[in-house]
PDB file of N, CA, C and O in Angstrom:
ATOM      1  N   MET A   1       0.862  -1.217   0.007  1.00  0.00           N
ATOM      2  CA  MET A   1       0.045  -0.045   0.031  1.00  0.00           C
ATOM      3  C   MET A   1       0.916   1.320  -0.053  1.00  0.00           C
ATOM      4  O   MET A   1       1.831   1.505   0.749  1.00  0.00           O
ATOM      5  N   LEU A   2       0.624   2.182  -0.962  1.00  0.00           N
ATOM      6  CA  LEU A   2       1.394   3.325  -0.898  1.00  0.00           C
ATOM      7  C   LEU A   2       0.564   4.343  -0.007  1.00  0.00           C
ATOM      8  O   LEU A   2      -0.657   4.474  -0.101  1.00  0.00           O
ATOM      9  N   VAL A   3       1.355   5.028   0.844  1.00  0.00           N
ATOM     10  CA  VAL A   3       0.763   5.918   1.864  1.00  0.00           C
ATOM     11  C   VAL A   3       1.452   7.350   1.563  1.00  0.00           C
ATOM     12  O   VAL A   3       2.666   7.549   1.554  1.00  0.00           O
ATOM     13  N   LEU A   4       0.522   8.231   1.339  1.00  0.00           N
ATOM     14  CA  LEU A   4       0.969   9.555   1.020  1.00  0.00           C
ATOM     15  C   LEU A   4       0.336  10.716   2.101  1.00  0.00           C
ATOM     16  O   LEU A   4      -0.633  10.510   2.833  1.00  0.00           O
ATOM     17  N   THR A   5       1.031  11.846   2.032  1.00  0.00           N
ATOM     18  CA  THR A   5       0.680  12.854   2.818  1.00  0.00           C
ATOM     19  C   THR A   5       0.300  14.065   2.066  1.00  0.00           C
ATOM     20  O   THR A   5       1.093  14.582   1.280  1.00  0.00           O
ATOM     21  N   ARG A   6      -0.891  14.543   2.276  1.00  0.00           N
ATOM     22  CA  ARG A   6      -1.385  15.611   1.459  1.00  0.00           C
ATOM     23  C   ARG A   6      -1.999  16.772   2.273  1.00  0.00           C
ATOM     24  O   ARG A   6      -2.573  16.599   3.348  1.00  0.00           O
ATOM     25  N   LYS A   7      -1.828  17.983   1.666  1.00  0.00           N
ATOM     26  CA  LYS A   7      -2.603  19.111   2.451  1.00  0.00           C
ATOM     27  C   LYS A   7      -3.764  19.527   1.756  1.00  0.00           C
ATOM     28  O   LYS A   7      -3.952  19.166   0.594  1.00  0.00           O
ATOM     29  N   LYS A   8      -4.633  20.321   2.420  1.00  0.00           N
ATOM     30  CA  LYS A   8      -5.821  20.908   1.696  1.00  0.00           C
ATOM     31  C   LYS A   8      -5.449  21.330   0.369  1.00  0.00           C
ATOM     32  O   LYS A   8      -4.370  21.905   0.230  1.00  0.00           O
ATOM     33  N   ASN A   9      -6.249  21.108  -0.695  1.00  0.00           N
ATOM     34  CA  ASN A   9      -6.249  21.461  -1.979  1.00  0.00           C
ATOM     35  C   ASN A   9      -5.038  20.693  -2.747  1.00  0.00           C
ATOM     36  O   ASN A   9      -4.810  21.035  -3.907  1.00  0.00           O
ATOM     37  N   GLU A  10      -4.391  19.850  -2.254  1.00  0.00           N
ATOM     38  CA  GLU A  10      -3.347  19.083  -2.869  1.00  0.00           C
ATOM     39  C   GLU A  10      -3.957  17.920  -3.592  1.00  0.00           C
ATOM     40  O   GLU A  10      -5.053  17.497  -3.223  1.00  0.00           O
ATOM     41  N   ARG A  11      -3.324  17.379  -4.592  1.00  0.00           N
ATOM     42  CA  ARG A  11      -3.900  16.273  -5.456  1.00  0.00           C
ATOM     43  C   ARG A  11      -2.954  15.027  -5.546  1.00  0.00           C
ATOM     44  O   ARG A  11      -1.750  15.035  -5.289  1.00  0.00           O
ATOM     45  N   VAL A  12      -3.648  14.031  -5.924  1.00  0.00           N
ATOM     46  CA  VAL A  12      -2.987  12.783  -6.202  1.00  0.00           C
ATOM     47  C   VAL A  12      -3.647  12.325  -7.621  1.00  0.00           C
ATOM     48  O   VAL A  12      -4.866  12.385  -7.783  1.00  0.00           O
ATOM     49  N   ILE A  13      -2.839  11.904  -8.550  1.00  0.00           N
ATOM     50  CA  ILE A  13      -3.233  11.336  -9.933  1.00  0.00           C
ATOM     51  C   ILE A  13      -3.044   9.918  -9.909  1.00  0.00           C
ATOM     52  O   ILE A  13      -1.976   9.435  -9.533  1.00  0.00           O
ATOM     53  N   ILE A  14      -4.110   9.147 -10.322  1.00  0.00           N
ATOM     54  CA  ILE A  14      -4.125   7.759 -10.293  1.00  0.00           C
ATOM     55  C   ILE A  14      -4.369   7.362 -11.827  1.00  0.00           C
ATOM     56  O   ILE A  14      -5.390   7.700 -12.425  1.00  0.00           O
ATOM     57  N   GLY A  15      -3.429   6.681 -12.358  1.00  0.00           N
ATOM     58  CA  GLY A  15      -3.518   6.039 -13.706  1.00  0.00           C
ATOM     59  C   GLY A  15      -3.651   7.216 -14.753  1.00  0.00           C
ATOM     60  O   GLY A  15      -4.244   7.057 -15.820  1.00  0.00           O
ATOM     61  N   GLY A  16      -3.103   8.321 -14.406  1.00  0.00           N
ATOM     62  CA  GLY A  16      -3.141   9.358 -15.522  1.00  0.00           C
ATOM     63  C   GLY A  16      -4.343  10.050 -15.779  1.00  0.00           C
ATOM     64  O   GLY A  16      -4.321  11.053 -16.493  1.00  0.00           O
ATOM     65  N   ASN A  17      -5.612   9.542 -15.173  1.00  0.00           N
ATOM     66  CA  ASN A  17      -6.949   9.964 -15.542  1.00  0.00           C
ATOM     67  C   ASN A  17      -7.893  10.175 -14.484  1.00  0.00           C
ATOM     68  O   ASN A  17      -9.007  10.665 -14.669  1.00  0.00           O
ATOM     69  N   VAL A  18      -7.369   9.742 -13.185  1.00  0.00           N
ATOM     70  CA  VAL A  18      -8.324   9.977 -12.129  1.00  0.00           C
ATOM     71  C   VAL A  18      -7.613  10.893 -11.027  1.00  0.00           C
ATOM     72  O   VAL A  18      -6.586  10.540 -10.448  1.00  0.00           O
ATOM     73  N   GLU A  19      -8.165  11.917 -10.835  1.00  0.00           N
ATOM     74  CA  GLU A  19      -7.680  12.899  -9.918  1.00  0.00           C
ATOM     75  C   GLU A  19      -8.330  12.850  -8.498  1.00  0.00           C
ATOM     76  O   GLU A  19      -9.557  12.853  -8.408  1.00  0.00           O
ATOM     77  N   VAL A  20      -7.544  12.806  -7.396  1.00  0.00           N
ATOM     78  CA  VAL A  20      -8.278  12.889  -6.179  1.00  0.00           C
ATOM     79  C   VAL A  20      -7.665  14.058  -5.381  1.00  0.00           C
ATOM     80  O   VAL A  20      -6.454  14.107  -5.168  1.00  0.00           O
ATOM     81  N   THR A  21      -8.494  14.963  -4.962  1.00  0.00           N
ATOM     82  CA  THR A  21      -8.250  16.343  -4.201  1.00  0.00           C
ATOM     83  C   THR A  21      -8.588  16.327  -2.914  1.00  0.00           C
ATOM     84  O   THR A  21      -9.720  15.960  -2.599  1.00  0.00           O
ATOM     85  N   VAL A  22      -7.711  16.700  -2.010  1.00  0.00           N
ATOM     86  CA  VAL A  22      -8.002  16.944  -0.641  1.00  0.00           C
ATOM     87  C   VAL A  22      -8.946  18.189  -0.399  1.00  0.00           C
ATOM     88  O   VAL A  22      -8.378  19.280  -0.423  1.00  0.00           O
ATOM     89  N   ILE A  23     -10.195  18.178  -0.188  1.00  0.00           N
ATOM     90  CA  ILE A  23     -11.068  19.389  -0.225  1.00  0.00           C
ATOM     91  C   ILE A  23     -11.054  19.969   1.108  1.00  0.00           C
ATOM     92  O   ILE A  23     -10.909  21.189   1.186  1.00  0.00           O
ATOM     93  N   GLU A  24     -11.193  19.225   2.258  1.00  0.00           N
ATOM     94  CA  GLU A  24     -11.326  19.673   3.539  1.00  0.00           C
ATOM     95  C   GLU A  24     -10.765  18.748   4.549  1.00  0.00           C
ATOM     96  O   GLU A  24     -10.921  17.540   4.369  1.00  0.00           O
ATOM     97  N   ILE A  25     -10.105  19.194   5.630  1.00  0.00           N
ATOM     98  CA  ILE A  25      -9.727  18.418   6.777  1.00  0.00           C
ATOM     99  C   ILE A  25     -10.263  19.085   7.922  1.00  0.00           C
ATOM    100  O   ILE A  25     -10.108  20.277   8.187  1.00  0.00           O
ATOM    101  N   ARG A  26     -10.929  18.208   8.609  1.00  0.00           N
ATOM    102  CA  ARG A  26     -11.684  18.656   9.971  1.00  0.00           C
ATOM    103  C   ARG A  26     -11.565  17.688  10.962  1.00  0.00           C
ATOM    104  O   ARG A  26     -12.300  16.702  10.915  1.00  0.00           O
ATOM    105  N   GLY A  27     -10.681  17.834  11.926  1.00  0.00           N
ATOM    106  CA  GLY A  27     -10.592  16.785  12.974  1.00  0.00           C
ATOM    107  C   GLY A  27     -10.077  15.604  12.359  1.00  0.00           C
ATOM    108  O   GLY A  27      -9.096  15.650  11.617  1.00  0.00           O
ATOM    109  N   ASP A  28     -10.704  14.517  12.637  1.00  0.00           N
ATOM    110  CA  ASP A  28     -10.367  13.120  12.095  1.00  0.00           C
ATOM    111  C   ASP A  28     -11.058  12.791  10.907  1.00  0.00           C
ATOM    112  O   ASP A  28     -11.131  11.619  10.538  1.00  0.00           O
ATOM    113  N   ARG A  29     -11.636  13.842  10.195  1.00  0.00           N
ATOM    114  CA  ARG A  29     -12.374  13.531   8.948  1.00  0.00           C
ATOM    115  C   ARG A  29     -11.666  14.324   7.816  1.00  0.00           C
ATOM    116  O   ARG A  29     -11.253  15.468   8.004  1.00  0.00           O
ATOM    117  N   VAL A  30     -11.546  13.676   6.645  1.00  0.00           N
ATOM    118  CA  VAL A  30     -11.065  14.165   5.433  1.00  0.00           C
ATOM    119  C   VAL A  30     -12.078  14.118   4.250  1.00  0.00           C
ATOM    120  O   VAL A  30     -12.607  13.048   3.948  1.00  0.00           O
ATOM    121  N   LYS A  31     -12.323  15.147   3.650  1.00  0.00           N
ATOM    122  CA  LYS A  31     -13.286  15.274   2.456  1.00  0.00           C
ATOM    123  C   LYS A  31     -12.455  15.308   1.292  1.00  0.00           C
ATOM    124  O   LYS A  31     -11.620  16.199   1.133  1.00  0.00           O
ATOM    125  N   LEU A  32     -12.658  14.295   0.390  1.00  0.00           N
ATOM    126  CA  LEU A  32     -12.026  14.101  -0.820  1.00  0.00           C
ATOM    127  C   LEU A  32     -12.802  14.256  -2.118  1.00  0.00           C
ATOM    128  O   LEU A  32     -13.903  13.711  -2.195  1.00  0.00           O
ATOM    129  N   GLY A  33     -12.354  14.906  -3.077  1.00  0.00           N
ATOM    130  CA  GLY A  33     -13.029  15.124  -4.390  1.00  0.00           C
ATOM    131  C   GLY A  33     -12.511  14.138  -5.399  1.00  0.00           C
ATOM    132  O   GLY A  33     -11.296  13.936  -5.375  1.00  0.00           O
ATOM    133  N   PHE A  34     -13.213  13.513  -6.250  1.00  0.00           N
ATOM    134  CA  PHE A  34     -12.644  12.640  -7.264  1.00  0.00           C
ATOM    135  C   PHE A  34     -13.106  13.203  -8.486  1.00  0.00           C
ATOM    136  O   PHE A  34     -14.221  13.712  -8.598  1.00  0.00           O
ATOM    137  N   ALA A  35     -12.176  13.112  -9.510  1.00  0.00           N
ATOM    138  CA  ALA A  35     -12.542  13.519 -10.947  1.00  0.00           C
ATOM    139  C   ALA A  35     -11.936  12.465 -11.871  1.00  0.00           C
ATOM    140  O   ALA A  35     -10.777  12.083 -11.709  1.00  0.00           O
ATOM    141  N   GLY A  36     -12.639  12.047 -12.736  1.00  0.00           N
ATOM    142  CA  GLY A  36     -12.236  11.009 -13.765  1.00  0.00           C
ATOM    143  C   GLY A  36     -13.263  10.862 -14.870  1.00  0.00           C
ATOM    144  O   GLY A  36     -14.377  11.386 -14.847  1.00  0.00           O
ATOM    145  N   PRO A  37     -12.773  10.087 -15.854  1.00  0.00           N
ATOM    146  CA  PRO A  37     -13.710   9.908 -17.005  1.00  0.00           C
ATOM    147  C   PRO A  37     -14.946   9.143 -16.602  1.00  0.00           C
ATOM    148  O   PRO A  37     -14.839   8.328 -15.686  1.00  0.00           O
ATOM    149  N   PRO A  38     -16.087   9.323 -17.185  1.00  0.00           N
ATOM    150  CA  PRO A  38     -17.251   8.556 -16.920  1.00  0.00           C
ATOM    151  C   PRO A  38     -17.110   7.064 -16.928  1.00  0.00           C
ATOM    152  O   PRO A  38     -17.792   6.363 -16.180  1.00  0.00           O
ATOM    153  N   GLU A  39     -16.260   6.587 -17.739  1.00  0.00           N
ATOM    154  CA  GLU A  39     -16.174   5.016 -17.770  1.00  0.00           C
ATOM    155  C   GLU A  39     -15.572   4.440 -16.618  1.00  0.00           C
ATOM    156  O   GLU A  39     -15.727   3.242 -16.384  1.00  0.00           O
ATOM    157  N   VAL A  40     -14.790   5.296 -15.758  1.00  0.00           N
ATOM    158  CA  VAL A  40     -14.223   4.684 -14.552  1.00  0.00           C
ATOM    159  C   VAL A  40     -15.121   4.827 -13.410  1.00  0.00           C
ATOM    160  O   VAL A  40     -15.329   5.942 -12.933  1.00  0.00           O
ATOM    161  N   PRO A  41     -15.638   3.830 -12.965  1.00  0.00           N
ATOM    162  CA  PRO A  41     -16.572   3.983 -11.703  1.00  0.00           C
ATOM    163  C   PRO A  41     -15.845   4.231 -10.458  1.00  0.00           C
ATOM    164  O   PRO A  41     -14.820   3.614 -10.169  1.00  0.00           O
ATOM    165  N   ILE A  42     -16.401   5.181  -9.680  1.00  0.00           N
ATOM    166  CA  ILE A  42     -15.837   5.449  -8.361  1.00  0.00           C
ATOM    167  C   ILE A  42     -16.857   5.358  -7.323  1.00  0.00           C
ATOM    168  O   ILE A  42     -17.877   6.043  -7.397  1.00  0.00           O
ATOM    169  N   HIS A  43     -16.631   4.519  -6.318  1.00  0.00           N
ATOM    170  CA  HIS A  43     -17.526   4.339  -5.245  1.00  0.00           C
ATOM    171  C   HIS A  43     -16.842   4.263  -3.942  1.00  0.00           C
ATOM    172  O   HIS A  43     -15.669   3.898  -3.858  1.00  0.00           O
ATOM    173  N   ARG A  44     -17.610   4.628  -2.844  1.00  0.00           N
ATOM    174  CA  ARG A  44     -17.180   4.359  -1.501  1.00  0.00           C
ATOM    175  C   ARG A  44     -17.057   2.820  -1.348  1.00  0.00           C
ATOM    176  O   ARG A  44     -17.704   2.095  -2.104  1.00  0.00           O
ATOM    177  N   GLU A  45     -16.251   2.301  -0.399  1.00  0.00           N
ATOM    178  CA  GLU A  45     -16.052   0.944  -0.210  1.00  0.00           C
ATOM    179  C   GLU A  45     -17.524   0.213   0.195  1.00  0.00           C
ATOM    180  O   GLU A  45     -17.826  -0.843  -0.360  1.00  0.00           O
ATOM    181  N   GLU A  46     -18.187   0.671   0.931  1.00  0.00           N
ATOM    182  CA  GLU A  46     -19.465  -0.099   1.270  1.00  0.00           C
ATOM    183  C   GLU A  46     -20.453  -0.092   0.168  1.00  0.00           C
ATOM    184  O   GLU A  46     -21.304  -0.979   0.110  1.00  0.00           O
ATOM    185  N   VAL A  47     -20.385   0.930  -0.778  1.00  0.00           N
ATOM    186  CA  VAL A  47     -21.329   0.871  -1.836  1.00  0.00           C
ATOM    187  C   VAL A  47     -20.728  -0.218  -2.899  1.00  0.00           C
ATOM    188  O   VAL A  47     -21.469  -1.022  -3.465  1.00  0.00           O
ATOM    189  N   PHE A  48     -19.533  -0.177  -3.082  1.00  0.00           N
ATOM    190  CA  PHE A  48     -18.737  -1.012  -4.039  1.00  0.00           C
ATOM    191  C   PHE A  48     -19.039  -2.597  -3.527  1.00  0.00           C
ATOM    192  O   PHE A  48     -19.294  -3.456  -4.371  1.00  0.00           O
ATOM    193  N   ARG A  49     -18.997  -2.884  -2.260  1.00  0.00           N
ATOM    194  CA  ARG A  49     -19.193  -4.187  -1.644  1.00  0.00           C
ATOM    195  C   ARG A  49     -20.674  -4.599  -1.989  1.00  0.00           C
ATOM    196  O   ARG A  49     -20.945  -5.704  -2.457  1.00  0.00           O
ATOM    197  N   ARG A  50     -21.580  -3.657  -1.732  1.00  0.00           N
ATOM    198  CA  ARG A  50     -23.033  -3.957  -2.063  1.00  0.00           C
ATOM    199  C   ARG A  50     -23.182  -4.296  -3.579  1.00  0.00           C
ATOM    200  O   ARG A  50     -23.842  -5.286  -3.896  1.00  0.00           O
ATOM    201  N   ILE A  51     -22.612  -3.539  -4.494  1.00  0.00           N
ATOM    202  CA  ILE A  51     -22.839  -3.732  -5.910  1.00  0.00           C
ATOM    203  C   ILE A  51     -22.184  -5.139  -6.252  1.00  0.00           C
ATOM    204  O   ILE A  51     -22.715  -5.895  -7.065  1.00  0.00           O
ATOM    205  N   GLU A  52     -21.046  -5.442  -5.614  1.00  0.00           N
ATOM    206  CA  GLU A  52     -20.258  -6.752  -6.066  1.00  0.00           C
ATOM    207  C   GLU A  52     -20.882  -8.025  -5.409  1.00  0.00           C
ATOM    208  O   GLU A  52     -20.560  -9.167  -5.739  1.00  0.00           O
ATOM    209  N   SER A  53     -21.792  -7.728  -4.462  1.00  0.00           N
ATOM    210  CA  SER A  53     -22.301  -8.936  -3.579  1.00  0.00           C
ATOM    211  C   SER A  53     -23.145  -9.800  -4.470  1.00  0.00           C
ATOM    212  O   SER A  53     -23.986  -9.270  -5.197  1.00  0.00           O
ATOM    213  N   PRO A  54     -22.966 -11.129  -4.454  1.00  0.00           N
ATOM    214  CA  PRO A  54     -23.878 -11.849  -5.186  1.00  0.00           C
ATOM    215  C   PRO A  54     -25.349 -11.804  -4.541  1.00  0.00           C
ATOM    216  O   PRO A  54     -26.343 -11.961  -5.250  1.00  0.00           O
ATOM    217  N   GLU A  55     -25.426 -11.596  -3.246  1.00  0.00           N
ATOM    218  CA  GLU A  55     -26.722 -11.528  -2.651  1.00  0.00           C
ATOM    219  C   GLU A  55     -27.475 -10.356  -3.198  1.00  0.00           C
ATOM    220  O   GLU A  55     -28.691 -10.465  -3.353  1.00  0.00           O
ATOM    221  N   SER A  56     -26.776  -9.099  -3.545  1.00  0.00           N
ATOM    222  CA  SER A  56     -27.629  -8.029  -4.226  1.00  0.00           C
ATOM    223  C   SER A  56     -28.047  -8.411  -5.516  1.00  0.00           C
ATOM    224  O   SER A  56     -29.104  -7.948  -5.944  1.00  0.00           O
ATOM    225  N   GLU A  57     -27.314  -9.258  -6.263  1.00  0.00           N
ATOM    226  CA  GLU A  57     -27.838  -9.599  -7.625  1.00  0.00           C
ATOM    227  C   GLU A  57     -29.031 -10.394  -7.540  1.00  0.00           C
ATOM    228  O   GLU A  57     -29.929 -10.204  -8.361  1.00  0.00           O
ATOM    229  N   SER A  58     -29.163 -11.403  -6.496  1.00  0.00           N
ATOM    230  CA  SER A  58     -30.360 -12.289  -6.498  1.00  0.00           C
ATOM    231  C   SER A  58     -31.425 -11.448  -6.074  1.00  0.00           C
ATOM    232  O   SER A  58     -32.528 -11.674  -6.572  1.00  0.00           O
ATOM    233  N   GLU A  59     -31.296 -10.383  -5.132  1.00  0.00           N
ATOM    234  CA  GLU A  59     -32.454  -9.460  -4.573  1.00  0.00           C
ATOM    235  C   GLU A  59     -32.935  -8.786  -5.666  1.00  0.00           C
ATOM    236  O   GLU A  59     -34.153  -8.728  -5.838  1.00  0.00           O
ATOM    237  N   SER A  60     -32.028  -8.170  -6.579  1.00  0.00           N
ATOM    238  CA  SER A  60     -32.407  -7.448  -7.802  1.00  0.00           C
ATOM    239  C   SER A  60     -33.208  -8.378  -8.692  1.00  0.00           C
ATOM    240  O   SER A  60     -34.281  -7.944  -9.110  1.00  0.00           O
ATOM    241  N   ALA A  61     -32.843  -9.553  -9.025  1.00  0.00           N
ATOM    242  CA  ALA A  61     -33.504 -10.345  -9.939  1.00  0.00           C
ATOM    243  C   ALA A  61     -34.777 -10.864  -9.379  1.00  0.00           C
ATOM    244  O   ALA A  61     -35.576 -11.308 -10.204  1.00  0.00           O
ATOM    245  N   ALA A  62     -35.119 -10.888  -8.088  1.00  0.00           N
ATOM    246  CA  ALA A  62     -36.409 -11.319  -7.455  1.00  0.00           C
ATOM    247  C   ALA A  62     -37.318 -10.099  -7.528  1.00  0.00           C
ATOM    248  O   ALA A  62     -38.519 -10.293  -7.340  1.00  0.00           O
ATOM    249  N   ARG A  63     -36.899  -8.895  -7.774  1.00  0.00           N
ATOM    250  CA  ARG A  63     -37.847  -7.723  -7.867  1.00  0.00           C
ATOM    251  C   ARG A  63     -38.690  -7.683  -9.134  1.00  0.00           C
ATOM    252  O   ARG A  63     -39.496  -6.770  -9.311  1.00  0.00           O
TER     253      ARG A  63
END
């Protein structure tokens, strides 16, 4: 795992086309902004896990 230190308004570029910007730092919380092409999905971990879960696929099919 790569670990970086960034300050407010500093950025990290991933793969040449995804940009992560530190928007705000307040206490133990950090607000990040993500910019990338529409074909690159960007999700919070809990949303990604729900999307990838086979359980969610069967629930969707049952509806």
